[in-house]
N, CA and C atoms as a LAMMPS dump frame, in Angstrom:
ITEM: TIMESTEP
0
ITEM: NUMBER OF ATOMS
459
ITEM: BOX BOUNDS ff ff ff
-5.0000000000000000e+02 5.0000000000000000e+02
-5.0000000000000000e+02 5.0000000000000000e+02
-5.0000000000000000e+02 5.0000000000000000e+02
ITEM: ATOMS id mol type element x y z
1 1 1 N -11.129 -9.798 2.201
2 1 2 C -12.352 -9.387 2.861
3 1 3 C -13.078 -10.625 3.389
4 2 1 N -12.391 -11.335 4.231
5 2 2 C -13.011 -12.506 4.825
6 2 3 C -13.211 -12.323 6.323
7 3 1 N -13.148 -11.101 6.809
8 3 2 C -13.302 -10.736 8.216
9 3 3 C -12.214 -11.332 9.096
10 4 1 N -11.167 -11.868 8.512
11 4 2 C -10.031 -12.366 9.273
12 4 3 C -8.772 -11.574 8.96
13 5 1 N -8.694 -11.06 7.739
14 5 2 C -7.522 -10.32 7.293
15 5 3 C -7.956 -8.9 6.94
16 6 1 N -7.195 -7.929 7.4
17 6 2 C -7.499 -6.533 7.106
18 6 3 C -7.171 -6.259 5.641
19 7 1 N -8.097 -5.631 4.926
20 7 2 C -7.882 -5.26 3.521
21 7 3 C -7.025 -4.004 3.499
22 8 1 N -5.8 -4.129 3.066
23 8 2 C -4.881 -2.995 3.073
24 8 3 C -5.111 -2.119 1.856
25 9 1 N -4.775 -0.849 2.012
26 9 2 C -4.869 0.079 0.899
27 9 3 C -6.186 0.831 0.818
28 10 1 N -7.125 0.545 1.711
29 10 2 C -8.438 1.188 1.671
30 10 3 C -8.829 1.677 3.06
31 11 1 N -9.406 2.873 3.108
32 11 2 C -9.983 3.413 4.334
33 11 3 C -11.477 3.586 4.112
34 12 1 N -12.264 3.165 5.078
35 12 2 C -13.713 3.343 5.007
36 12 3 C -14.064 4.624 5.744
37 13 1 N -14.709 5.539 5.042
38 13 2 C -15.145 6.803 5.63
39 13 3 C -16.658 6.752 5.749
40 14 1 N -17.17 6.934 6.966
41 14 2 C -18.607 6.93 7.215
42 14 3 C -18.998 8.338 7.654
43 15 1 N -19.917 8.964 6.926
44 15 2 C -20.354 10.321 7.254
45 15 3 C -21.365 10.289 8.392
46 16 1 N -21.723 11.469 8.88
47 16 2 C -22.732 11.571 9.941
48 16 3 C -24.088 11.069 9.473
49 17 1 N -24.34 11.146 8.174
50 17 2 C -25.613 10.686 7.622
51 17 3 C -25.606 9.189 7.313
52 18 1 N -24.49 8.523 7.563
53 18 2 C -24.411 7.086 7.342
54 18 3 C -23.938 6.679 5.96
55 19 1 N -23.568 7.636 5.127
56 19 2 C -23.052 7.288 3.805
57 19 3 C -21.626 6.761 3.944
58 20 1 N -21.33 5.736 3.161
59 20 2 C -20.013 5.112 3.222
60 20 3 C -19.225 5.422 1.958
61 21 1 N -17.975 5.778 2.154
62 21 2 C -17.059 6.034 1.051
63 21 3 C -15.781 5.25 1.299
64 22 1 N -15.174 4.784 0.235
65 22 2 C -13.897 4.086 0.319
66 22 3 C -12.806 4.985 -0.242
67 23 1 N -11.786 5.245 0.559
68 23 2 C -10.669 6.059 0.112
69 23 3 C -9.496 5.127 -0.178
70 24 1 N -8.974 5.205 -1.388
71 24 2 C -7.841 4.367 -1.769
72 24 3 C -6.559 5.058 -1.338
73 25 1 N -5.847 4.395 -0.448
74 25 2 C -4.594 4.941 0.07
75 25 3 C -3.613 3.786 0.195
76 26 1 N -2.715 3.663 -0.752
77 26 2 C -1.854 2.49 -0.836
78 26 3 C -0.507 2.649 -0.152
79 27 1 N -0.273 3.761 0.47
80 27 2 C 0.969 3.909 1.218
81 27 3 C 0.646 4.574 2.544
82 28 1 N 1.529 4.375 3.508
83 28 2 C 1.224 4.864 4.844
84 28 3 C 2.063 6.075 5.232
85 29 1 N 2.66 6.737 4.262
86 29 2 C 3.385 7.958 4.57
87 29 3 C 2.391 9.072 4.856
88 30 1 N 2.711 9.894 5.827
89 30 2 C 1.829 10.996 6.174
90 30 3 C 1.888 12.043 5.065
91 31 1 N 0.732 12.34 4.487
92 31 2 C 0.691 13.25 3.353
93 31 3 C -0.655 13.962 3.312
94 32 1 N -0.63 15.23 2.954
95 32 2 C -1.871 15.99 2.824
96 32 3 C -2.308 16.064 1.363
97 33 1 N -1.973 15.061 0.592
98 33 2 C -2.331 15.069 -0.824
99 33 3 C -3.75 14.542 -1.026
100 34 1 N -4.212 14.589 -2.258
101 34 2 C -5.553 14.124 -2.605
102 34 3 C -5.528 12.623 -2.874
103 35 1 N -6.59 11.939 -2.446
104 35 2 C -6.71 10.501 -2.645
105 35 3 C -8.022 10.2 -3.355
106 36 1 N -8.014 9.129 -4.153
107 36 2 C -9.219 8.727 -4.877
108 36 3 C -10.255 8.207 -3.893
109 37 1 N -11.518 8.551 -4.167
110 37 2 C -12.605 8.112 -3.297
111 37 3 C -13.664 7.415 -4.147
112 38 1 N -14.194 6.329 -3.612
113 38 2 C -15.162 5.484 -4.311
114 38 3 C -16.377 5.283 -3.417
115 39 1 N -17.454 4.808 -4.029
116 39 2 C -18.667 4.491 -3.279
117 39 3 C -19.248 3.191 -3.826
118 40 1 N -19.91 2.448 -2.959
119 40 2 C -20.535 1.192 -3.339
120 40 3 C -21.88 1.06 -2.639
121 41 1 N -22.743 0.219 -3.202
122 41 2 C -24.058 -0.006 -2.592
123 41 3 C -23.971 -0.988 -1.426
124 42 1 N -22.94 -1.798 -1.401
125 42 2 C -22.803 -2.823 -0.371
126 42 3 C -22.371 -2.171 0.946
127 43 1 N -23.086 -2.413 2.055
128 43 2 C -22.694 -1.813 3.339
129 43 3 C -21.441 -2.487 3.901
130 44 1 N -20.428 -1.697 4.142
131 44 2 C -19.159 -2.236 4.624
132 44 3 C -18.918 -1.99 6.113
133 45 1 N -19.873 -1.354 6.809
134 45 2 C -19.694 -1.068 8.235
135 45 3 C -19.507 -2.337 9.058
136 46 1 N -20.127 -3.419 8.63
137 46 2 C -19.998 -4.664 9.395
138 46 3 C -18.608 -5.275 9.249
139 47 1 N -17.828 -4.795 8.299
140 47 2 C -16.49 -5.332 8.067
141 47 3 C -15.396 -4.47 8.685
142 48 1 N -15.774 -3.455 9.457
143 48 2 C -14.778 -2.576 10.068
144 48 3 C -13.986 -3.364 11.104
145 49 1 N -12.68 -3.177 11.063
146 49 2 C -11.803 -3.854 12.015
147 49 3 C -10.75 -2.868 12.467
148 50 1 N -10.571 -2.749 13.768
149 50 2 C -9.522 -1.872 14.262
150 50 3 C -8.296 -2.668 14.685
151 51 1 N -8.367 -3.957 14.512
152 51 2 C -7.201 -4.775 14.85
153 51 3 C -6.335 -4.911 13.601
154 52 1 N -5.057 -4.795 13.795
155 52 2 C -4.128 -4.968 12.684
156 52 3 C -3.686 -6.413 12.616
157 53 1 N -2.523 -6.606 12.067
158 53 2 C -1.965 -7.942 12.04
159 53 3 C -1.565 -8.329 13.455
160 54 1 N -1.804 -9.567 13.826
161 54 2 C -1.372 -9.985 15.153
162 54 3 C 0.145 -10.112 15.171
163 55 1 N 0.721 -10.166 16.372
164 55 2 C 2.174 -10.123 16.497
165 55 3 C 2.837 -11.338 15.859
166 56 1 N 2.193 -12.509 15.911
167 56 2 C 2.783 -13.695 15.283
168 56 3 C 2.899 -13.507 13.778
169 57 1 N 1.867 -12.944 13.173
170 57 2 C 1.893 -12.736 11.724
171 57 3 C 2.947 -11.693 11.358
172 58 1 N 3.089 -10.654 12.187
173 58 2 C 4.112 -9.643 11.919
174 58 3 C 5.503 -10.252 11.979
175 59 1 N 5.745 -11.089 12.986
176 59 2 C 7.053 -11.722 13.101
177 59 3 C 7.303 -12.671 11.935
178 60 1 N 6.273 -13.38 11.513
179 60 2 C 6.413 -14.273 10.364
180 60 3 C 6.746 -13.475 9.112
181 61 1 N 6.027 -12.378 8.894
182 61 2 C 6.288 -11.54 7.718
183 61 3 C 7.688 -10.935 7.765
184 62 1 N 8.126 -10.518 8.951
185 62 2 C 9.467 -9.961 9.09
186 62 3 C 10.523 -11.019 8.781
187 63 1 N 10.321 -12.224 9.273
188 63 2 C 11.255 -13.308 8.986
189 63 3 C 11.313 -13.633 7.509
190 64 1 N 10.156 -13.672 6.865
191 64 2 C 10.116 -13.937 5.423
192 64 3 C 10.84 -12.829 4.662
193 65 1 N 10.639 -11.578 5.07
194 65 2 C 11.29 -10.453 4.392
195 65 3 C 12.805 -10.517 4.547
196 66 1 N 13.288 -10.879 5.728
197 66 2 C 14.735 -10.962 5.946
198 66 3 C 15.342 -12.078 5.101
199 67 1 N 14.713 -13.243 5.114
200 67 2 C 15.231 -14.371 4.337
201 67 3 C 15.161 -14.073 2.841
202 68 1 N 14.05 -13.502 2.396
203 68 2 C 13.889 -13.199 0.975
204 68 3 C 14.895 -12.15 0.505
205 69 1 N 15.13 -11.121 1.325
206 69 2 C 16.097 -10.096 0.923
207 69 3 C 17.513 -10.665 0.871
208 70 1 N 17.863 -11.539 1.819
209 70 2 C 19.187 -12.167 1.774
210 70 3 C 19.32 -13.06 0.54
211 71 1 N 18.258 -13.762 0.193
212 71 2 C 18.28 -14.635 -0.98
213 71 3 C 18.424 -13.819 -2.265
214 72 1 N 17.702 -12.71 -2.353
215 72 2 C 17.801 -11.851 -3.543
216 72 3 C 19.199 -11.244 -3.636
217 73 1 N 19.759 -10.839 -2.501
218 73 2 C 21.124 -10.286 -2.501
219 73 3 C 22.132 -11.349 -2.935
220 74 1 N 21.892 -12.592 -2.538
221 74 2 C 22.783 -13.683 -2.927
222 74 3 C 22.683 -13.961 -4.428
223 75 1 N 21.476 -13.822 -4.986
224 75 2 C 21.271 -14.082 -6.413
225 75 3 C 21.803 -12.966 -7.306
226 76 1 N 21.697 -11.723 -6.84
227 76 2 C 22.113 -10.597 -7.68
228 76 3 C 23.553 -10.219 -7.353
229 77 1 N 24.405 -10.14 -8.339
230 77 2 C 25.8 -9.764 -8.087
231 77 3 C 25.911 -8.278 -7.751
232 78 1 N 26.965 -7.934 -7.036
233 78 2 C 27.192 -6.544 -6.648
234 78 3 C 27.365 -5.65 -7.867
235 79 1 N 27.908 -6.21 -8.941
236 79 2 C 28.153 -5.435 -10.157
237 79 3 C 26.861 -4.913 -10.778
238 80 1 N 25.752 -5.535 -10.434
239 80 2 C 24.473 -5.1 -10.991
240 80 3 C 24.146 -3.674 -10.564
241 81 1 N 24.548 -3.284 -9.356
242 81 2 C 24.155 -1.976 -8.835
243 81 3 C 25.111 -0.865 -9.248
244 82 1 N 26.417 -1.082 -9.14
245 82 2 C 27.357 0.013 -9.392
246 82 3 C 28.393 -0.294 -10.461
247 83 1 N 28.182 -1.314 -11.243
248 83 2 C 29.119 -1.637 -12.314
249 83 3 C 30.203 -2.592 -11.835
250 84 1 N 31.15 -2.901 -12.706
251 84 2 C 32.205 -3.864 -12.367
252 84 3 C 33.045 -3.398 -11.182
253 85 1 N 33.437 -4.341 -10.322
254 85 2 C 34.196 -3.98 -9.123
255 85 3 C 35.689 -3.858 -9.4
256 86 1 N 36.198 -4.432 -10.487
257 86 2 C 37.63 -4.378 -10.787
258 86 3 C 38.031 -3.029 -11.372
259 87 1 N 37.079 -2.267 -11.841
260 87 2 C 37.358 -0.989 -12.484
261 87 3 C 36.899 0.143 -11.564
262 88 1 N 37.277 1.337 -11.943
263 88 2 C 36.796 2.484 -11.178
264 88 3 C 35.28 2.579 -11.325
265 89 1 N 34.655 3.077 -10.311
266 89 2 C 33.194 3.178 -10.322
267 89 3 C 32.748 4.145 -11.414
268 90 1 N 31.794 3.715 -12.182
269 90 2 C 31.255 4.544 -13.25
270 90 3 C 30.006 5.245 -12.724
271 91 1 N 30.068 6.556 -12.663
272 91 2 C 28.932 7.32 -12.164
273 91 3 C 27.729 7.165 -13.08
274 92 1 N 27.966 7.119 -14.376
275 92 2 C 26.867 6.971 -15.334
276 92 3 C 26.209 5.606 -15.182
277 93 1 N 27.027 4.545 -15.13
278 93 2 C 26.477 3.193 -14.985
279 93 3 C 25.736 3.049 -13.655
280 94 1 N 26.308 3.59 -12.584
281 94 2 C 25.642 3.534 -11.283
282 94 3 C 24.327 4.288 -11.289
283 95 1 N 24.305 5.459 -11.92
284 95 2 C 23.065 6.243 -11.999
285 95 3 C 21.996 5.512 -12.793
286 96 1 N 22.392 4.894 -13.895
287 96 2 C 21.43 4.132 -14.703
288 96 3 C 20.864 2.97 -13.898
289 97 1 N 21.735 2.272 -13.174
290 97 2 C 21.272 1.13 -12.385
291 97 3 C 20.338 1.552 -11.255
292 98 1 N 20.66 2.659 -10.589
293 98 2 C 19.778 3.152 -9.528
294 98 3 C 18.452 3.619 -10.122
295 99 1 N 18.5 4.245 -11.292
296 99 2 C 17.278 4.67 -11.972
297 99 3 C 16.405 3.467 -12.331
298 100 1 N 17.031 2.388 -12.785
299 100 2 C 16.283 1.161 -13.082
300 100 3 C 15.644 0.614 -11.812
301 101 1 N 16.384 0.645 -10.702
302 101 2 C 15.842 0.173 -9.425
303 101 3 C 14.621 0.993 -9.008
304 102 1 N 14.706 2.311 -9.126
305 102 2 C 13.576 3.177 -8.769
306 102 3 C 12.391 2.904 -9.684
307 103 1 N 12.648 2.713 -10.968
308 103 2 C 11.581 2.406 -11.922
309 103 3 C 10.896 1.086 -11.572
310 104 1 N 11.673 0.082 -11.227
311 104 2 C 11.104 -1.214 -10.838
312 104 3 C 10.273 -1.069 -9.567
313 105 1 N 10.732 -0.254 -8.616
314 105 2 C 9.952 -0.021 -7.394
315 105 3 C 8.612 0.637 -7.707
316 106 1 N 8.618 1.659 -8.555
317 106 2 C 7.365 2.323 -8.913
318 106 3 C 6.411 1.372 -9.63
319 107 1 N 6.942 0.55 -10.515
320 107 2 C 6.093 -0.42 -11.212
321 107 3 C 5.511 -1.421 -10.226
322 108 1 N 6.324 -1.88 -9.269
323 108 2 C 5.8 -2.842 -8.291
324 108 3 C 4.753 -2.196 -7.391
325 109 1 N 4.934 -0.93 -6.999
326 109 2 C 3.911 -0.243 -6.203
327 109 3 C 2.611 -0.113 -6.988
328 110 1 N 2.721 0.204 -8.277
329 110 2 C 1.536 0.302 -9.117
330 110 3 C 0.82 -1.04 -9.208
331 111 1 N 1.586 -2.12 -9.387
332 111 2 C 0.978 -3.449 -9.492
333 111 3 C 0.3 -3.867 -8.188
334 112 1 N 0.893 -3.523 -7.048
335 112 2 C 0.26 -3.831 -5.759
336 112 3 C -1.042 -3.053 -5.621
337 113 1 N -1.031 -1.78 -5.991
338 113 2 C -2.244 -0.962 -5.944
339 113 3 C -3.325 -1.539 -6.847
340 114 1 N -2.95 -1.94 -8.037
341 114 2 C -3.894 -2.534 -8.987
342 114 3 C -4.455 -3.841 -8.444
343 115 1 N -3.599 -4.678 -7.853
344 115 2 C -4.04 -5.955 -7.287
345 115 3 C -5.044 -5.735 -6.153
346 116 1 N -4.782 -4.76 -5.288
347 116 2 C -5.701 -4.482 -4.178
348 116 3 C -7.061 -4.017 -4.691
349 117 1 N -7.052 -3.205 -5.734
350 117 2 C -8.312 -2.723 -6.295
351 117 3 C -9.086 -3.865 -6.946
352 118 1 N -8.414 -4.73 -7.692
353 118 2 C -9.064 -5.884 -8.321
354 118 3 C -9.626 -6.817 -7.254
355 119 1 N -8.884 -7.008 -6.173
356 119 2 C -9.338 -7.871 -5.077
357 119 3 C -10.632 -7.329 -4.469
358 120 1 N -10.7 -6.01 -4.25
359 120 2 C -11.916 -5.403 -3.706
360 120 3 C -13.062 -5.494 -4.702
361 121 1 N -12.78 -5.244 -5.976
362 121 2 C -13.833 -5.34 -6.994
363 121 3 C -14.394 -6.752 -7.083
364 122 1 N -13.536 -7.76 -6.991
365 122 2 C -14.01 -9.146 -7.03
366 122 3 C -14.879 -9.469 -5.826
367 123 1 N -14.501 -8.964 -4.645
368 123 2 C -15.329 -9.172 -3.457
369 123 3 C -16.697 -8.528 -3.643
370 124 1 N -16.714 -7.295 -4.147
371 124 2 C -17.986 -6.598 -4.344
372 124 3 C -18.814 -7.252 -5.446
373 125 1 N -18.162 -7.787 -6.457
374 125 2 C -18.886 -8.481 -7.525
375 125 3 C -19.601 -9.718 -6.97
376 126 1 N -18.953 -10.418 -6.033
377 126 2 C -19.589 -11.583 -5.403
378 126 3 C -20.802 -11.168 -4.572
379 127 1 N -20.79 -9.936 -4.078
380 127 2 C -21.899 -9.418 -3.28
381 127 3 C -22.931 -8.696 -4.149
382 128 1 N -22.789 -8.781 -5.454
383 128 2 C -23.662 -8.101 -6.423
384 128 3 C -23.666 -6.589 -6.219
385 129 1 N -22.503 -6.034 -5.995
386 129 2 C -22.359 -4.592 -5.806
387 129 3 C -21.331 -4.067 -6.808
388 130 1 N -21.292 -2.762 -6.93
389 130 2 C -20.416 -2.122 -7.894
390 130 3 C -19.573 -1.076 -7.178
391 131 1 N -18.376 -0.824 -7.665
392 131 2 C -17.487 0.187 -7.116
393 131 3 C -17.466 1.369 -8.076
394 132 1 N -17.969 2.53 -7.61
395 132 2 C -18.054 3.726 -8.452
396 132 3 C -17.038 4.77 -7.99
397 133 1 N -16.323 5.333 -8.953
398 133 2 C -15.37 6.4 -8.672
399 133 3 C -16.138 7.698 -8.464
400 134 1 N -15.886 8.373 -7.349
401 134 2 C -16.575 9.624 -7.03
402 134 3 C -15.693 10.829 -7.374
403 135 1 N -14.45 10.782 -6.984
404 135 2 C -13.542 11.898 -7.224
405 135 3 C -12.323 11.777 -6.335
406 136 1 N -11.741 12.927 -6.011
407 136 2 C -10.577 12.949 -5.127
408 136 3 C -10.914 13.765 -3.897
409 137 1 N -10.307 13.388 -2.789
410 137 2 C -10.596 14.039 -1.523
411 137 3 C -9.296 14.198 -0.735
412 138 1 N -9.27 15.254 0.072
413 138 2 C -8.151 15.468 0.988
414 138 3 C -8.73 15.695 2.374
415 139 1 N -8.149 15.047 3.34
416 139 2 C -8.657 15.131 4.703
417 139 3 C -8.366 16.505 5.303
418 140 1 N -9.35 17.048 6.007
419 140 2 C -9.164 18.325 6.69
420 140 3 C -8.632 18.131 8.099
421 141 1 N -8.871 16.964 8.655
422 141 2 C -8.363 16.622 9.981
423 141 3 C -7.494 15.378 9.86
424 142 1 N -6.548 15.198 10.752
425 142 2 C -5.69 14.01 10.671
426 142 3 C -6.494 12.72 10.833
427 143 1 N -6.078 11.666 10.119
428 143 2 C -6.72 10.367 10.271
429 143 3 C -6.467 9.8 11.659
430 144 1 N -5.304 10.091 12.196
431 144 2 C -4.927 9.556 13.498
432 144 3 C -3.975 10.539 14.153
433 145 1 N -4.071 10.677 15.462
434 145 2 C -3.146 11.514 16.209
435 145 3 C -2.384 10.622 17.175
436 146 1 N -1.07 10.625 17.074
437 146 2 C -0.257 9.79 17.954
438 146 3 C -0.151 10.448 19.319
439 147 1 N 0.371 9.715 20.306
440 147 2 C 0.353 10.225 21.673
441 147 3 C 1.231 11.459 21.867
442 148 1 N 2.169 11.722 20.961
443 148 2 C 2.974 12.942 21.05
444 148 3 C 2.213 14.159 20.534
445 149 1 N 1.01 13.946 20.001
446 149 2 C 0.195 15.031 19.492
447 149 3 C 0.399 15.319 18.017
448 150 1 N 1.201 14.518 17.36
449 150 2 C 1.473 14.715 15.933
450 150 3 C 0.37 14.043 15.131
451 151 1 N -0.175 14.75 14.162
452 151 2 C -1.254 14.217 13.339
453 151 3 C -0.729 13.402 12.176
454 152 1 N -1.369 12.276 11.92
455 152 2 C -1.051 11.431 10.766
456 152 3 C -2.102 11.699 9.712
457 153 1 N -1.717 12.279 8.595
458 153 2 C -2.653 12.656 7.538
459 153 3 C -2.786 11.509 6.627
């Protein structure tokens, strides 16, 4: 929240009466599910940004992701995912390994969500404000409509 980098994982909702609410949304999949909503005394309208990451930063992040994934693949042996390669594939061992991978992904998503919330709380603490949990909310209208007319919930 330094007005240079977009704070990911949060949407600012401003009502017609000027009340501000923060909706925690840590993934960008289109979903009509309920999301946690918070409120704070600190006015966040001045921090609204409709610009995303600039193209240079996106290319840098993409390059880092490609190099990092190749490095991780180089470090982890193939046997880690589906068992030993000299033997017939073990369905049980492969299922356990894939289950471990899914579990690690869920834990990492949770940790990213927790980190984003702590980051926002620390920013608000510096501003002498507090983050209060209000409840859960589901949007009645799409957050964004793409040019094909499909709504992004």
